[in-house]
RODO-2510 file (C-alpha; in nm, 4 decimals, decimal comma):
residues 134
     n   res          X          Y          Z
     1     x     0,0000     0,0000     0,0000
     2     x     0,1409     0,3349    -0,1059
     3     x     0,1509     0,6013     0,1622
     4     x     0,2820     0,9574     0,1478
     5     x     0,3053     1,1663     0,4627
     6     x     0,4067     1,5326     0,4548
     7     x     0,5559     1,7293     0,7411
     8     x     0,7436     2,0521     0,8018
     9     x     0,4751     2,3073     0,7306
    10     x     0,4173     2,6057     0,9532
    11     x     0,4016     2,9822     0,9758
    12     x     0,6877     3,2048     0,8673
    13     x     0,7424     3,5684     0,7801
    14     x     0,8065     3,6810     0,4253
    15     x     1,1663     3,6201     0,3279
    16     x     1,1943     3,3206     0,5566
    17     x     1,2517     2,9544     0,4785
    18     x     1,0845     2,6214     0,5410
    19     x     1,1772     2,2657     0,4549
    20     x     0,8941     2,0280     0,3773
    21     x     0,9450     1,6538     0,4037
    22     x     0,7517     1,3685     0,2481
    23     x     0,7894     1,0170     0,3810
    24     x     0,7112     0,7643     0,1070
    25     x     0,6315     0,3985     0,1536
    26     x     0,5065     0,1235    -0,0742
    27     x     0,6811     0,2210    -0,3963
    28     x     1,0250     0,2181    -0,5587
    29     x     1,1791     0,5607    -0,6096
    30     x     1,3628     0,4564    -0,9221
    31     x     1,0375     0,3778    -1,1027
    32     x     0,8324     0,6737    -0,9921
    33     x     0,8023     1,0467    -1,0295
    34     x     0,7456     1,2457    -0,7123
    35     x     0,6001     1,5915    -0,7044
    36     x     0,5043     1,8756    -0,4779
    37     x     0,1832     2,0622    -0,5455
    38     x     0,0014     2,3340    -0,3545
    39     x    -0,3509     2,4608    -0,3199
    40     x    -0,4499     2,7997    -0,1844
    41     x    -0,8060     2,8724    -0,0652
    42     x    -1,0387     2,9196    -0,3596
    43     x    -0,7742     2,8206    -0,6130
    44     x    -0,6939     2,5093    -0,8103
    45     x    -0,4144     2,2771    -0,7085
    46     x    -0,0955     2,3760    -0,8884
    47     x     0,2418     2,2260    -0,9646
    48     x     0,5427     2,3345    -0,7597
    49     x     0,8271     2,0911    -0,8274
    50     x     0,8962     1,7330    -0,9293
    51     x     1,1786     1,4825    -0,9204
    52     x     1,2181     1,1651    -1,1207
    53     x     1,4483     0,8742    -1,1827
    54     x     1,5846     0,8660    -0,8315
    55     x     1,6767     1,2311    -0,8357
    56     x     1,8444     1,2520    -1,1737
    57     x     1,5845     1,4906    -1,3107
    58     x     1,4126     1,7834    -1,1433
    59     x     1,1446     2,0235    -1,2602
    60     x     1,0084     2,3498    -1,1217
    61     x     0,7241     2,5882    -1,1813
    62     x     0,8574     2,9148    -1,3208
    63     x     0,7579     3,1107    -1,0099
    64     x     0,9602     2,8751    -0,7879
    65     x     1,2804     2,8527    -0,9882
    66     x     1,5732     2,9765    -0,7839
    67     x     1,3726     2,9824    -0,4594
    68     x     1,2656     2,6204    -0,4124
    69     x     1,4742     2,3048    -0,4342
    70     x     1,3399     1,9497    -0,4528
    71     x     1,5627     1,6633    -0,3453
    72     x     1,5237     1,2995    -0,2558
    73     x     1,6984     1,0588    -0,0229
    74     x     1,6409     0,7196    -0,1787
    75     x     1,7896     0,5316     0,1153
    76     x     1,5399     0,6914     0,3512
    77     x     1,2487     0,7037     0,1045
    78     x     1,2146     1,0745     0,1634
    79     x     1,1456     1,3695    -0,0650
    80     x     1,2169     1,7233     0,0454
    81     x     1,1169     2,0695    -0,0666
    82     x     1,3471     2,3450     0,0535
    83     x     1,1660     2,6765     0,0250
    84     x     1,3608     3,0007     0,0550
    85     x     1,2662     3,3663     0,0134
    86     x     0,9060     3,2819     0,0901
    87     x     0,6334     3,5224    -0,0144
    88     x     0,2772     3,5675     0,1142
    89     x     0,1529     3,4253    -0,2163
    90     x     0,3260     3,0967    -0,1302
    91     x     0,0638     3,0441     0,1407
    92     x    -0,1179     2,7184     0,0663
    93     x    -0,1583     2,3563     0,1616
    94     x     0,1358     2,1679     0,0119
    95     x     0,0876     1,8128    -0,1106
    96     x     0,3337     1,5400    -0,1950
    97     x     0,2332     1,3150    -0,4859
    98     x     0,3658     1,0132    -0,6727
    99     x     0,3114     0,8495    -1,0085
   100     x     0,4519     0,5383    -1,1699
   101     x     0,6973     0,5904    -1,4553
   102     x     0,8167     0,2341    -1,4931
   103     x     1,0629     0,2643    -1,7799
   104     x     1,3025     0,5084    -1,9498
   105     x     1,0755     0,5100    -2,2541
   106     x     0,7738     0,6188    -2,0506
   107     x     0,9851     0,8811    -1,8824
   108     x     1,1154     1,0239    -2,2088
   109     x     0,7900     1,0132    -2,4027
   110     x     0,5394     1,0982    -2,1352
   111     x     0,6502     1,1967    -1,7858
   112     x     0,9113     1,4489    -1,8974
   113     x     0,6390     1,6341    -2,0890
   114     x     0,3543     1,6042    -1,8377
   115     x     0,5162     1,6139    -1,4942
   116     x     0,3196     1,9280    -1,3985
   117     x    -0,0264     1,7790    -1,4496
   118     x    -0,2238     1,7110    -1,1319
   119     x    -0,4097     1,4305    -1,3075
   120     x    -0,0841     1,2461    -1,3799
   121     x    -0,0293     1,1565    -1,0144
   122     x    -0,1940     0,8520    -0,8603
   123     x    -0,0967     0,8853    -0,4971
   124     x    -0,1307     1,1856    -0,2672
   125     x    -0,0465     1,2790     0,0870
   126     x    -0,2814     1,4578     0,3237
   127     x    -0,1064     1,7929     0,2860
   128     x     0,0759     2,0309     0,5164
   129     x    -0,0155     2,3973     0,5683
   130     x     0,2347     2,6703     0,4872
   131     x     0,1473     3,0247     0,5908
   132     x     0,3666     3,3205     0,4972
   133     x     0,2883     3,6537     0,6581
   134     x     0,3963     3,9920     0,5271
***
């Protein structure tokens, strides 16, 4: 049974940093893509960052490039999202998600082009709240 559990959320002032963690069980990192998404009140869930092929490939939303860093620790089955220079507009519930890639061909032809799609991911955590005050 696949389980994703997020932690590390909290309240921080603008310009501060937080590190989110996602504990993953029930799947093999090397065959899956792992992503972070967020959802603010009244808004749709949106892509933040993703990592695939055991950390060899990373992807970011344009607004997060240079501020957020996604990493994975395959030995510990953990995925992290380091968030720096936080802004009030980063306030949201942050979700960890996973999807099966399965093969280099699937990665090249499909995942690498669709990693940002909410509908691509099969497994989701319960979310962790991040609040950034001005």
